[in-house]
PyMOL Python script that loads the backbone (N, CA, C, O; Angstrom):
from pymol import cmd

cmd.read_pdbstr("""\
ATOM      1  N   UNK A   1      -6.980   6.030   1.592  1.00  0.00           N
ATOM      2  CA  UNK A   1      -6.533   5.755   0.370  1.00  0.00           C
ATOM      3  C   UNK A   1      -6.037   4.240   0.206  1.00  0.00           C
ATOM      4  O   UNK A   1      -5.330   3.470   0.856  1.00  0.00           O
ATOM      5  N   UNK A   2      -6.743   4.200  -0.955  1.00  0.00           N
ATOM      6  CA  UNK A   2      -6.821   2.542  -1.093  1.00  0.00           C
ATOM      7  C   UNK A   2      -5.690   2.377  -2.235  1.00  0.00           C
ATOM      8  O   UNK A   2      -5.724   2.997  -3.298  1.00  0.00           O
ATOM      9  N   UNK A   3      -4.573   1.353  -1.828  1.00  0.00           N
ATOM     10  CA  UNK A   3      -3.647   0.741  -2.917  1.00  0.00           C
ATOM     11  C   UNK A   3      -3.809  -0.528  -3.470  1.00  0.00           C
ATOM     12  O   UNK A   3      -3.777  -1.431  -2.634  1.00  0.00           O
ATOM     13  N   UNK A   4      -4.024  -0.976  -5.001  1.00  0.00           N
ATOM     14  CA  UNK A   4      -4.259  -2.226  -5.415  1.00  0.00           C
ATOM     15  C   UNK A   4      -2.975  -2.732  -5.889  1.00  0.00           C
ATOM     16  O   UNK A   4      -2.031  -2.109  -6.376  1.00  0.00           O
ATOM     17  N   UNK A   5      -3.130  -4.122  -5.627  1.00  0.00           N
ATOM     18  CA  UNK A   5      -1.530  -4.536  -6.168  1.00  0.00           C
ATOM     19  C   UNK A   5      -2.218  -5.865  -6.700  1.00  0.00           C
ATOM     20  O   UNK A   5      -2.902  -6.605  -5.994  1.00  0.00           O
ATOM     21  N   UNK A   6      -1.842  -6.133  -8.518  1.00  0.00           N
ATOM     22  CA  UNK A   6      -1.656  -7.359  -9.336  1.00  0.00           C
ATOM     23  C   UNK A   6      -1.433  -8.273  -8.778  1.00  0.00           C
ATOM     24  O   UNK A   6      -1.291  -8.143  -7.562  1.00  0.00           O
ATOM     25  N   UNK A   7      -1.325  -9.311  -9.237  1.00  0.00           N
ATOM     26  CA  UNK A   7      -0.775 -10.550  -8.838  1.00  0.00           C
ATOM     27  C   UNK A   7       0.840 -10.825  -9.488  1.00  0.00           C
ATOM     28  O   UNK A   7       1.180 -11.223 -10.602  1.00  0.00           O
ATOM     29  N   UNK A   8       1.608 -10.451  -8.347  1.00  0.00           N
ATOM     30  CA  UNK A   8       3.048 -10.599  -8.663  1.00  0.00           C
ATOM     31  C   UNK A   8       3.753 -11.945  -9.510  1.00  0.00           C
ATOM     32  O   UNK A   8       3.465 -13.136  -9.398  1.00  0.00           O
ATOM     33  N   UNK A   9       4.779 -11.291 -10.391  1.00  0.00           N
ATOM     34  CA  UNK A   9       4.934 -12.623 -10.998  1.00  0.00           C
ATOM     35  C   UNK A   9       5.556 -13.580 -10.166  1.00  0.00           C
ATOM     36  O   UNK A   9       5.257 -14.762 -10.337  1.00  0.00           O
ATOM     37  N   UNK A  10       6.476 -13.228  -9.182  1.00  0.00           N
ATOM     38  CA  UNK A  10       7.523 -13.289  -8.528  1.00  0.00           C
ATOM     39  C   UNK A  10       7.078 -13.266  -6.933  1.00  0.00           C
ATOM     40  O   UNK A  10       7.685 -12.650  -6.057  1.00  0.00           O
ATOM     41  N   UNK A  11       5.862 -14.086  -6.739  1.00  0.00           N
ATOM     42  CA  UNK A  11       4.860 -14.117  -5.225  1.00  0.00           C
ATOM     43  C   UNK A  11       6.124 -13.995  -4.322  1.00  0.00           C
ATOM     44  O   UNK A  11       6.217 -12.965  -3.654  1.00  0.00           O
ATOM     45  N   UNK A  12       7.099 -14.924  -4.229  1.00  0.00           N
ATOM     46  CA  UNK A  12       7.659 -14.640  -2.626  1.00  0.00           C
ATOM     47  C   UNK A  12       8.872 -13.708  -2.468  1.00  0.00           C
ATOM     48  O   UNK A  12       9.441 -13.395  -1.423  1.00  0.00           O
ATOM     49  N   UNK A  13       9.134 -13.351  -3.669  1.00  0.00           N
ATOM     50  CA  UNK A  13      10.289 -12.146  -3.838  1.00  0.00           C
ATOM     51  C   UNK A  13       8.893 -10.499  -3.418  1.00  0.00           C
ATOM     52  O   UNK A  13       9.342  -9.470  -2.913  1.00  0.00           O
ATOM     53  N   UNK A  14       8.096 -10.567  -3.591  1.00  0.00           N
ATOM     54  CA  UNK A  14       7.103  -9.624  -3.653  1.00  0.00           C
ATOM     55  C   UNK A  14       6.820  -9.474  -2.230  1.00  0.00           C
ATOM     56  O   UNK A  14       7.044  -8.478  -1.542  1.00  0.00           O
ATOM     57  N   UNK A  15       6.167 -10.874  -1.776  1.00  0.00           N
ATOM     58  CA  UNK A  15       6.183 -11.084  -0.411  1.00  0.00           C
ATOM     59  C   UNK A  15       7.283 -10.392   0.575  1.00  0.00           C
ATOM     60  O   UNK A  15       7.061  -9.421   1.298  1.00  0.00           O
ATOM     61  N   UNK A  16       8.622 -11.158   0.440  1.00  0.00           N
ATOM     62  CA  UNK A  16       9.723 -10.779   1.035  1.00  0.00           C
ATOM     63  C   UNK A  16       9.902  -9.185   0.753  1.00  0.00           C
ATOM     64  O   UNK A  16      10.369  -8.462   1.633  1.00  0.00           O
ATOM     65  N   UNK A  17       9.598  -8.790  -0.224  1.00  0.00           N
ATOM     66  CA  UNK A  17      10.123  -7.116  -0.356  1.00  0.00           C
ATOM     67  C   UNK A  17       9.135  -6.530   0.442  1.00  0.00           C
ATOM     68  O   UNK A  17       9.581  -5.768   1.300  1.00  0.00           O
ATOM     69  N   UNK A  18       7.943  -6.664   0.408  1.00  0.00           N
ATOM     70  CA  UNK A  18       6.618  -5.824   0.884  1.00  0.00           C
ATOM     71  C   UNK A  18       6.927  -5.791   2.340  1.00  0.00           C
ATOM     72  O   UNK A  18       6.992  -4.828   3.103  1.00  0.00           O
ATOM     73  N   UNK A  19       7.140  -7.334   2.596  1.00  0.00           N
ATOM     74  CA  UNK A  19       7.038  -7.269   4.328  1.00  0.00           C
ATOM     75  C   UNK A  19       7.953  -6.862   5.182  1.00  0.00           C
ATOM     76  O   UNK A  19       7.759  -6.589   6.367  1.00  0.00           O
ATOM     77  N   UNK A  20       9.264  -6.801   4.419  1.00  0.00           N
ATOM     78  CA  UNK A  20      10.477  -6.567   5.223  1.00  0.00           C
ATOM     79  C   UNK A  20      11.360  -5.100   4.756  1.00  0.00           C
ATOM     80  O   UNK A  20      12.250  -4.548   5.402  1.00  0.00           O
ATOM     81  N   UNK A  21      10.745  -4.664   3.327  1.00  0.00           N
ATOM     82  CA  UNK A  21      10.918  -3.477   3.096  1.00  0.00           C
ATOM     83  C   UNK A  21      10.009  -2.667   3.034  1.00  0.00           C
ATOM     84  O   UNK A  21      10.359  -1.614   3.569  1.00  0.00           O
ATOM     85  N   UNK A  22       8.596  -2.617   2.484  1.00  0.00           N
ATOM     86  CA  UNK A  22       7.719  -1.758   1.964  1.00  0.00           C
ATOM     87  C   UNK A  22       6.994  -0.995   3.276  1.00  0.00           C
ATOM     88  O   UNK A  22       6.841   0.197   3.540  1.00  0.00           O
ATOM     89  N   UNK A  23       6.579  -2.363   4.049  1.00  0.00           N
ATOM     90  CA  UNK A  23       5.672  -1.985   5.349  1.00  0.00           C
ATOM     91  C   UNK A  23       6.895  -1.298   6.300  1.00  0.00           C
ATOM     92  O   UNK A  23       6.417  -0.713   7.272  1.00  0.00           O
ATOM     93  N   UNK A  24       7.646  -1.271   6.261  1.00  0.00           N
ATOM     94  CA  UNK A  24       8.291  -0.327   7.137  1.00  0.00           C
ATOM     95  C   UNK A  24       8.611   0.999   6.926  1.00  0.00           C
ATOM     96  O   UNK A  24       8.853   1.851   7.781  1.00  0.00           O
ATOM     97  N   UNK A  25       8.593   1.119   5.632  1.00  0.00           N
ATOM     98  CA  UNK A  25       8.904   2.551   4.708  1.00  0.00           C
ATOM     99  C   UNK A  25       7.757   2.926   5.163  1.00  0.00           C
ATOM    100  O   UNK A  25       7.797   3.754   6.073  1.00  0.00           O
ATOM    101  N   UNK A  26       6.561   2.508   4.743  1.00  0.00           N
ATOM    102  CA  UNK A  26       4.742   3.550   5.134  1.00  0.00           C
ATOM    103  C   UNK A  26       5.072   3.464   6.353  1.00  0.00           C
ATOM    104  O   UNK A  26       4.618   4.547   6.720  1.00  0.00           O
ATOM    105  N   UNK A  27       5.531   2.995   7.307  1.00  0.00           N
ATOM    106  CA  UNK A  27       4.926   3.351   8.733  1.00  0.00           C
ATOM    107  C   UNK A  27       5.613   4.332   9.184  1.00  0.00           C
ATOM    108  O   UNK A  27       5.415   4.705  10.340  1.00  0.00           O
ATOM    109  N   UNK A  28       6.576   4.967   8.365  1.00  0.00           N
ATOM    110  CA  UNK A  28       7.052   6.392   8.489  1.00  0.00           C
ATOM    111  C   UNK A  28       6.290   7.486   8.013  1.00  0.00           C
ATOM    112  O   UNK A  28       6.362   8.668   8.351  1.00  0.00           O
ATOM    113  N   UNK A  29       5.549   6.939   7.179  1.00  0.00           N
ATOM    114  CA  UNK A  29       4.770   8.273   6.591  1.00  0.00           C
ATOM    115  C   UNK A  29       4.038   9.069   7.625  1.00  0.00           C
ATOM    116  O   UNK A  29       3.284   8.683   8.519  1.00  0.00           O
ATOM    117  N   UNK A  30       4.438  10.280   7.293  1.00  0.00           N
ATOM    118  CA  UNK A  30       3.803  11.506   8.500  1.00  0.00           C
ATOM    119  C   UNK A  30       1.862  11.153   8.183  1.00  0.00           C
ATOM    120  O   UNK A  30       1.285  10.831   7.144  1.00  0.00           O
ATOM    121  N   UNK A  31       1.371  11.381   9.483  1.00  0.00           N
ATOM    122  CA  UNK A  31      -0.187  11.917   9.478  1.00  0.00           C
ATOM    123  C   UNK A  31      -0.781  10.143   9.464  1.00  0.00           C
ATOM    124  O   UNK A  31      -1.803   9.843  10.081  1.00  0.00           O
ATOM    125  N   UNK A  32      -0.215   9.411   8.913  1.00  0.00           N
ATOM    126  CA  UNK A  32      -0.982   8.235   9.036  1.00  0.00           C
ATOM    127  C   UNK A  32      -1.444   7.578  10.176  1.00  0.00           C
ATOM    128  O   UNK A  32      -0.591   7.410  11.048  1.00  0.00           O
ATOM    129  N   UNK A  33      -2.762   7.091  10.440  1.00  0.00           N
ATOM    130  CA  UNK A  33      -3.422   6.687  11.544  1.00  0.00           C
ATOM    131  C   UNK A  33      -3.418   5.597  11.742  1.00  0.00           C
ATOM    132  O   UNK A  33      -3.235   5.304  12.923  1.00  0.00           O
ATOM    133  N   UNK A  34      -3.655   4.146  10.510  1.00  0.00           N
ATOM    134  CA  UNK A  34      -3.853   3.132  10.599  1.00  0.00           C
ATOM    135  C   UNK A  34      -3.609   2.869   9.065  1.00  0.00           C
ATOM    136  O   UNK A  34      -3.646   3.603   8.078  1.00  0.00           O
ATOM    137  N   UNK A  35      -3.322   1.409   9.274  1.00  0.00           N
ATOM    138  CA  UNK A  35      -2.873   0.675   7.970  1.00  0.00           C
ATOM    139  C   UNK A  35      -3.344  -0.976   7.916  1.00  0.00           C
ATOM    140  O   UNK A  35      -2.844  -1.767   8.715  1.00  0.00           O
ATOM    141  N   UNK A  36      -4.245  -1.373   7.008  1.00  0.00           N
ATOM    142  CA  UNK A  36      -4.542  -2.526   6.887  1.00  0.00           C
ATOM    143  C   UNK A  36      -4.472  -3.269   5.390  1.00  0.00           C
ATOM    144  O   UNK A  36      -4.778  -2.723   4.330  1.00  0.00           O
ATOM    145  N   UNK A  37      -4.076  -4.420   5.525  1.00  0.00           N
ATOM    146  CA  UNK A  37      -3.589  -4.972   4.166  1.00  0.00           C
ATOM    147  C   UNK A  37      -4.798  -6.375   4.220  1.00  0.00           C
ATOM    148  O   UNK A  37      -4.920  -7.079   5.223  1.00  0.00           O
ATOM    149  N   UNK A  38      -5.511  -6.552   3.094  1.00  0.00           N
ATOM    150  CA  UNK A  38      -6.653  -7.626   2.816  1.00  0.00           C
ATOM    151  C   UNK A  38      -6.005  -8.102   1.583  1.00  0.00           C
ATOM    152  O   UNK A  38      -5.650  -7.381   0.650  1.00  0.00           O
ATOM    153  N   UNK A  39      -5.880  -9.408   1.662  1.00  0.00           N
ATOM    154  CA  UNK A  39      -5.503 -10.530   0.726  1.00  0.00           C
ATOM    155  C   UNK A  39      -7.102 -10.675  -0.686  1.00  0.00           C
ATOM    156  O   UNK A  39      -8.217 -11.056  -0.332  1.00  0.00           O
ATOM    157  N   UNK A  40      -6.907 -10.441  -1.549  1.00  0.00           N
ATOM    158  CA  UNK A  40      -7.519 -10.670  -2.548  1.00  0.00           C
ATOM    159  C   UNK A  40      -8.004 -12.374  -2.949  1.00  0.00           C
ATOM    160  O   UNK A  40      -7.123 -13.052  -3.476  1.00  0.00           O
ATOM    161  N   UNK A  41      -9.266 -12.987  -2.721  1.00  0.00           N
ATOM    162  CA  UNK A  41      -9.350 -13.934  -2.892  1.00  0.00           C
ATOM    163  C   UNK A  41     -10.286 -14.001  -4.382  1.00  0.00           C
ATOM    164  O   UNK A  41     -10.071 -14.643  -5.410  1.00  0.00           O
ATOM    165  N   UNK A  42     -10.987 -13.407  -4.155  1.00  0.00           N
ATOM    166  CA  UNK A  42     -11.790 -13.173  -5.126  1.00  0.00           C
ATOM    167  C   UNK A  42     -12.366 -12.168  -6.117  1.00  0.00           C
ATOM    168  O   UNK A  42     -13.465 -11.924  -5.619  1.00  0.00           O
ATOM    169  N   UNK A  43     -12.276 -11.534  -7.092  1.00  0.00           N
ATOM    170  CA  UNK A  43     -12.814 -10.551  -7.491  1.00  0.00           C
ATOM    171  C   UNK A  43     -13.825 -10.609  -8.491  1.00  0.00           C
ATOM    172  O   UNK A  43     -13.797 -11.469  -9.371  1.00  0.00           O
ATOM    173  N   UNK A  44     -14.942  -9.527  -8.389  1.00  0.00           N
ATOM    174  CA  UNK A  44     -16.080  -9.752  -9.189  1.00  0.00           C
ATOM    175  C   UNK A  44     -15.868  -8.347 -10.482  1.00  0.00           C
ATOM    176  O   UNK A  44     -15.119  -7.375 -10.380  1.00  0.00           O
ATOM    177  N   UNK A  45     -16.540  -8.593 -11.308  1.00  0.00           N
ATOM    178  CA  UNK A  45     -16.413  -7.647 -12.560  1.00  0.00           C
ATOM    179  C   UNK A  45     -15.208  -6.965 -13.131  1.00  0.00           C
ATOM    180  O   UNK A  45     -15.215  -5.807 -13.548  1.00  0.00           O
ATOM    181  N   UNK A  46     -14.201  -7.742 -13.121  1.00  0.00           N
ATOM    182  CA  UNK A  46     -12.985  -7.258 -13.512  1.00  0.00           C
ATOM    183  C   UNK A  46     -12.135  -8.241 -14.237  1.00  0.00           C
ATOM    184  O   UNK A  46     -12.441  -9.398 -13.950  1.00  0.00           O
ATOM    185  N   UNK A  47     -11.182  -8.132 -15.069  1.00  0.00           N
ATOM    186  CA  UNK A  47     -10.660  -9.404 -15.861  1.00  0.00           C
ATOM    187  C   UNK A  47      -9.156  -9.194 -14.717  1.00  0.00           C
ATOM    188  O   UNK A  47      -8.453 -10.203 -14.670  1.00  0.00           O
ATOM    189  N   UNK A  48      -8.735  -8.139 -13.959  1.00  0.00           N
ATOM    190  CA  UNK A  48      -7.487  -8.136 -13.360  1.00  0.00           C
ATOM    191  C   UNK A  48      -7.240  -9.125 -12.458  1.00  0.00           C
ATOM    192  O   UNK A  48      -8.193  -9.688 -11.918  1.00  0.00           O
ATOM    193  N   UNK A  49      -6.236  -9.396 -12.231  1.00  0.00           N
ATOM    194  CA  UNK A  49      -5.571 -10.291 -11.150  1.00  0.00           C
ATOM    195  C   UNK A  49      -5.170  -9.577 -10.101  1.00  0.00           C
ATOM    196  O   UNK A  49      -3.999  -9.198 -10.098  1.00  0.00           O
ATOM    197  N   UNK A  50      -5.829  -9.320  -9.257  1.00  0.00           N
ATOM    198  CA  UNK A  50      -5.630  -9.122  -8.114  1.00  0.00           C
ATOM    199  C   UNK A  50      -5.364  -9.543  -7.040  1.00  0.00           C
ATOM    200  O   UNK A  50      -6.014 -10.507  -6.635  1.00  0.00           O
ATOM    201  N   UNK A  51      -4.220  -8.914  -6.126  1.00  0.00           N
ATOM    202  CA  UNK A  51      -3.576 -10.062  -5.545  1.00  0.00           C
ATOM    203  C   UNK A  51      -3.913  -9.434  -4.122  1.00  0.00           C
ATOM    204  O   UNK A  51      -4.279 -10.082  -3.142  1.00  0.00           O
ATOM    205  N   UNK A  52      -3.707  -7.936  -4.188  1.00  0.00           N
ATOM    206  CA  UNK A  52      -3.735  -7.577  -2.210  1.00  0.00           C
ATOM    207  C   UNK A  52      -4.039  -6.043  -2.261  1.00  0.00           C
ATOM    208  O   UNK A  52      -3.791  -5.235  -3.156  1.00  0.00           O
ATOM    209  N   UNK A  53      -4.617  -5.878  -1.106  1.00  0.00           N
ATOM    210  CA  UNK A  53      -5.376  -4.121  -1.198  1.00  0.00           C
ATOM    211  C   UNK A  53      -4.856  -3.875   0.178  1.00  0.00           C
ATOM    212  O   UNK A  53      -4.886  -4.554   1.205  1.00  0.00           O
ATOM    213  N   UNK A  54      -4.307  -2.547  -0.146  1.00  0.00           N
ATOM    214  CA  UNK A  54      -3.802  -1.653   1.093  1.00  0.00           C
ATOM    215  C   UNK A  54      -4.780  -0.669   1.454  1.00  0.00           C
ATOM    216  O   UNK A  54      -5.587  -0.330   0.587  1.00  0.00           O
ATOM    217  N   UNK A  55      -4.831  -0.213   2.470  1.00  0.00           N
ATOM    218  CA  UNK A  55      -5.627   0.715   2.894  1.00  0.00           C
ATOM    219  C   UNK A  55      -5.232   1.543   4.313  1.00  0.00           C
ATOM    220  O   UNK A  55      -5.309   1.283   5.514  1.00  0.00           O
ATOM    221  N   UNK A  56      -4.729   2.779   3.435  1.00  0.00           N
ATOM    222  CA  UNK A  56      -3.918   3.602   4.248  1.00  0.00           C
ATOM    223  C   UNK A  56      -5.025   4.820   5.148  1.00  0.00           C
ATOM    224  O   UNK A  56      -5.944   5.354   4.527  1.00  0.00           O
ATOM    225  N   UNK A  57      -4.816   5.085   6.393  1.00  0.00           N
ATOM    226  CA  UNK A  57      -5.979   5.847   6.841  1.00  0.00           C
ATOM    227  C   UNK A  57      -5.177   6.962   7.481  1.00  0.00           C
ATOM    228  O   UNK A  57      -4.267   6.819   8.297  1.00  0.00           O
ATOM    229  N   UNK A  58      -5.737   8.295   6.899  1.00  0.00           N
ATOM    230  CA  UNK A  58      -5.614   9.162   7.621  1.00  0.00           C
ATOM    231  C   UNK A  58      -6.607  10.270   8.372  1.00  0.00           C
ATOM    232  O   UNK A  58      -7.680  10.494   7.812  1.00  0.00           O
ATOM    233  N   UNK A  59      -6.448  10.639   9.022  1.00  0.00           N
ATOM    234  CA  UNK A  59      -7.335  11.884   9.724  1.00  0.00           C
ATOM    235  C   UNK A  59      -8.507  12.148   8.858  1.00  0.00           C
ATOM    236  O   UNK A  59      -9.644  11.686   8.769  1.00  0.00           O
ATOM    237  N   UNK A  60      -7.621  13.317   8.083  1.00  0.00           N
ATOM    238  CA  UNK A  60      -8.701  14.357   7.357  1.00  0.00           C
ATOM    239  C   UNK A  60      -8.270  13.962   5.598  1.00  0.00           C
ATOM    240  O   UNK A  60      -7.589  12.990   5.271  1.00  0.00           O
ATOM    241  N   UNK A  61      -8.629  14.582   5.018  1.00  0.00           N
ATOM    242  CA  UNK A  61      -8.212  14.971   3.509  1.00  0.00           C
ATOM    243  C   UNK A  61      -6.976  15.624   3.532  1.00  0.00           C
ATOM    244  O   UNK A  61      -6.019  15.163   2.912  1.00  0.00           O
ATOM    245  N   UNK A  62      -6.890  16.838   4.302  1.00  0.00           N
ATOM    246  CA  UNK A  62      -5.562  17.725   4.449  1.00  0.00           C
ATOM    247  C   UNK A  62      -4.437  16.805   5.011  1.00  0.00           C
ATOM    248  O   UNK A  62      -3.278  16.853   4.600  1.00  0.00           O
ATOM    249  N   UNK A  63      -4.825  16.066   5.868  1.00  0.00           N
ATOM    250  CA  UNK A  63      -3.367  15.264   6.314  1.00  0.00           C
ATOM    251  C   UNK A  63      -3.190  14.539   5.480  1.00  0.00           C
ATOM    252  O   UNK A  63      -1.976  14.366   5.371  1.00  0.00           O
ATOM    253  N   UNK A  64      -4.076  13.625   4.344  1.00  0.00           N
ATOM    254  CA  UNK A  64      -3.383  12.801   3.408  1.00  0.00           C
ATOM    255  C   UNK A  64      -2.696  13.830   2.242  1.00  0.00           C
ATOM    256  O   UNK A  64      -1.772  13.356   1.581  1.00  0.00           O
ATOM    257  N   UNK A  65      -3.100  15.143   1.988  1.00  0.00           N
ATOM    258  CA  UNK A  65      -2.756  15.654   1.165  1.00  0.00           C
ATOM    259  C   UNK A  65      -1.120  16.042   1.432  1.00  0.00           C
ATOM    260  O   UNK A  65      -0.359  16.208   0.478  1.00  0.00           O
ATOM    261  N   UNK A  66      -0.676  16.166   2.828  1.00  0.00           N
ATOM    262  CA  UNK A  66       0.272  16.691   3.175  1.00  0.00           C
ATOM    263  C   UNK A  66       1.578  15.677   3.413  1.00  0.00           C
ATOM    264  O   UNK A  66       2.802  15.803   3.372  1.00  0.00           O
ATOM    265  N   UNK A  67       0.327  14.262   3.773  1.00  0.00           N
ATOM    266  CA  UNK A  67       1.845  13.117   3.826  1.00  0.00           C
ATOM    267  C   UNK A  67       1.984  12.777   2.173  1.00  0.00           C
ATOM    268  O   UNK A  67       3.057  12.294   1.812  1.00  0.00           O
ATOM    269  N   UNK A  68       1.292  12.933   1.506  1.00  0.00           N
ATOM    270  CA  UNK A  68       1.451  12.601  -0.166  1.00  0.00           C
ATOM    271  C   UNK A  68       2.846  13.593  -0.622  1.00  0.00           C
ATOM    272  O   UNK A  68       3.456  13.134  -1.588  1.00  0.00           O
ATOM    273  N   UNK A  69       3.318  14.684  -0.128  1.00  0.00           N
ATOM    274  CA  UNK A  69       4.320  15.368  -0.785  1.00  0.00           C
ATOM    275  C   UNK A  69       5.496  15.179   0.340  1.00  0.00           C
ATOM    276  O   UNK A  69       6.493  15.893   0.239  1.00  0.00           O
ATOM    277  N   UNK A  70       5.412  14.335   1.289  1.00  0.00           N
ATOM    278  CA  UNK A  70       6.877  13.936   2.013  1.00  0.00           C
ATOM    279  C   UNK A  70       7.722  13.231   1.178  1.00  0.00           C
ATOM    280  O   UNK A  70       7.429  12.779   0.071  1.00  0.00           O
ATOM    281  N   UNK A  71       9.068  13.135   1.906  1.00  0.00           N
ATOM    282  CA  UNK A  71       9.993  12.178   1.013  1.00  0.00           C
ATOM    283  C   UNK A  71       9.208  10.793   1.661  1.00  0.00           C
ATOM    284  O   UNK A  71       9.012   9.932   0.803  1.00  0.00           O
ATOM    285  N   UNK A  72       8.829  10.516   2.749  1.00  0.00           N
ATOM    286  CA  UNK A  72       8.746   9.094   3.376  1.00  0.00           C
ATOM    287  C   UNK A  72       7.639   8.609   2.445  1.00  0.00           C
ATOM    288  O   UNK A  72       7.374   7.407   2.462  1.00  0.00           O
ATOM    289  N   UNK A  73       6.855   9.563   1.500  1.00  0.00           N
ATOM    290  CA  UNK A  73       5.582   8.602   0.673  1.00  0.00           C
ATOM    291  C   UNK A  73       5.937   8.429  -0.447  1.00  0.00           C
ATOM    292  O   UNK A  73       5.448   7.723  -1.329  1.00  0.00           O
ATOM    293  N   UNK A  74       7.264   9.416  -0.445  1.00  0.00           N
ATOM    294  CA  UNK A  74       7.590   9.498  -2.323  1.00  0.00           C
ATOM    295  C   UNK A  74       8.339   8.197  -2.070  1.00  0.00           C
ATOM    296  O   UNK A  74       7.848   7.187  -2.575  1.00  0.00           O
ATOM    297  N   UNK A  75       9.493   8.072  -1.337  1.00  0.00           N
ATOM    298  CA  UNK A  75      10.202   6.997  -1.021  1.00  0.00           C
ATOM    299  C   UNK A  75       9.391   5.629  -1.382  1.00  0.00           C
ATOM    300  O   UNK A  75       9.724   4.969  -2.366  1.00  0.00           O
ATOM    301  N   UNK A  76       8.075   5.148  -0.354  1.00  0.00           N
ATOM    302  CA  UNK A  76       7.088   4.125  -0.417  1.00  0.00           C
ATOM    303  C   UNK A  76       6.509   3.774  -1.917  1.00  0.00           C
ATOM    304  O   UNK A  76       5.933   2.755  -2.298  1.00  0.00           O
ATOM    305  N   UNK A  77       6.964   5.318  -2.847  1.00  0.00           N
ATOM    306  CA  UNK A  77       6.353   4.702  -3.946  1.00  0.00           C
ATOM    307  C   UNK A  77       7.388   3.725  -5.120  1.00  0.00           C
ATOM    308  O   UNK A  77       6.965   2.985  -6.009  1.00  0.00           O
ATOM    309  N   UNK A  78       8.433   3.936  -4.866  1.00  0.00           N
ATOM    310  CA  UNK A  78       9.770   3.102  -5.265  1.00  0.00           C
ATOM    311  C   UNK A  78       9.274   1.485  -5.084  1.00  0.00           C
ATOM    312  O   UNK A  78      10.261   0.780  -4.870  1.00  0.00           O
ATOM    313  N   UNK A  79       7.997   0.708  -5.113  1.00  0.00           N
ATOM    314  CA  UNK A  79       7.602  -0.404  -4.717  1.00  0.00           C
ATOM    315  C   UNK A  79       7.585  -0.732  -6.588  1.00  0.00           C
ATOM    316  O   UNK A  79       7.236  -1.831  -7.019  1.00  0.00           O
TER     317      UNK A  79
END
""", "prot")
cmd.dss("prot")
cmd.show_as("cartoon", "prot")
cmd.util.cbc("prot")
cmd.orient("prot")
């Protein structure tokens, strides 16, 4: 699963919440086998001002589908 974040208006506030609240919530998602966060330095073929790309890894599509239905995943969407 790929999650793309646009450039935040309050970068310092975003970083604080993302690192202190959001990542710990994501780590509780069942079936998650790995996660990586990548900073976007430059993008091509888009006018979007991209900031971060998060890659959430699951063993297979079924485990992803199961994770999407959990309360832990739903809470992480409140970002």
